[in-house]
C-alpha positions as CSV (number, residue, x, y, z in Angstrom):
1,M,105.3,83.1,-28.9
2,P,103.4,80.9,-31.3
3,N,105.3,79.1,-34.0
4,Q,105.7,81.4,-37.0
5,V,106.6,80.4,-40.5
6,I,109.5,82.3,-42.0
7,E,109.2,82.8,-45.7
8,R,112.1,81.3,-47.6
9,K,113.2,80.8,-51.2
10,P,113.2,77.3,-52.6
11,N,116.9,77.1,-51.9
12,G,116.4,77.8,-48.2
13,Q,117.6,81.4,-48.2
14,F,115.4,84.0,-46.6
15,A,113.1,85.7,-49.0
16,K,113.7,89.3,-50.0
17,G,112.7,91.6,-47.2
18,V,112.6,88.8,-44.6
19,S,115.5,88.7,-42.2
20,G,114.4,85.6,-40.3
21,N,115.0,87.5,-37.0
22,L,111.6,87.4,-35.3
23,G,112.9,89.5,-32.5
24,G,113.4,92.5,-34.8
25,N,116.4,94.6,-35.7
26,A,118.7,94.9,-32.7
27,Q,120.4,97.9,-34.2
28,H,117.1,99.8,-34.7
29,T,117.0,101.0,-31.1
30,R,120.5,102.4,-31.3
31,H,119.7,104.1,-34.7
32,A,116.5,105.5,-33.3
33,F,118.3,106.9,-30.2
34,S,121.0,108.5,-32.3
35,K,118.4,110.1,-34.6
36,A,116.5,111.5,-31.6
37,F,119.7,112.8,-30.0
38,V,120.9,114.6,-33.1
39,T,117.4,116.0,-33.6
40,A,117.3,117.3,-30.1
41,L,120.8,118.8,-30.5
42,A,119.8,120.5,-33.7
43,R,116.7,122.0,-31.9
44,D,118.9,123.2,-29.1
45,F,121.3,124.8,-31.6
46,E,118.5,126.5,-33.4
47,A,117.2,127.9,-30.1
48,H,120.5,129.0,-28.5
49,G,122.8,129.3,-31.5
50,E,126.5,129.2,-32.2
51,E,127.4,131.2,-29.1
52,V,126.8,128.3,-26.8
53,F,129.4,126.2,-28.7
54,K,131.9,129.1,-28.6
55,R,131.4,129.5,-24.8
56,V,131.8,125.8,-24.1
57,R,134.9,125.7,-26.4
58,R,136.5,128.5,-24.3
59,E,135.3,127.4,-20.8
60,S,135.5,123.6,-21.1
61,P,137.5,122.4,-24.1
62,A,137.3,118.7,-23.0
63,S,133.5,118.9,-23.1
64,Y,133.6,120.7,-26.4
65,L,135.6,117.9,-27.9
66,K,133.3,115.2,-26.5
67,V,130.4,116.7,-28.5
């Protein structure tokens, strides 16, 4: 990776909106995955409804609690 200049304030602090982490936000991947998972779960709920949750709660309480 070529040398990149990281924008800083005169006092040496990172400028607003610049983290100084050239590798990006390590938490972004986890947040993106969580958002995708919750979106998929919501789509599944819309397609199959509340009855699936009720059935899982009756037939497999441990699995129900994991969700």
